[in-house]
Phi, psi and omega in degrees: 000105183287311182228084184294148177287167178302317180297319179297323178295316179299312181299319180299316180292319178299319178298325178289332180277336185307315182302328179292318178290320179296329178296336178258014177086011181243191177194169178221142180234130175289133179251305179194163170245117183284164179300334178264022174064039170258128180270125177257128179229166175236117175279137186231169178062222181299330180293331182292334183242001183287136178294343180264008185301318181296321177296315178300317182296312185281309185277340179261288186293307183297315181299319180294314180298315181295326180296318183271332182226087185302340180291342182291129182271321184194167173233130181234143176273131178258119179262126181287131173267145181251000000 
């Protein structure tokens, strides 16, 4: 990939973060990158019900993405409705 798109960069970083979440029994899935550069993800497994999930999302995932891709505005967890 010579010049990856913003979405490809986001997915690549999320893939690099997944093993850390999986090590704690959780996981993360990329859902979408909105036109205003908000990354939507779905926390899964232990991360979906963990009381520290919001902290992991903001201080872990969001901070890492913003560090590598300054254009990213925020990261939000998308909860599936049934």
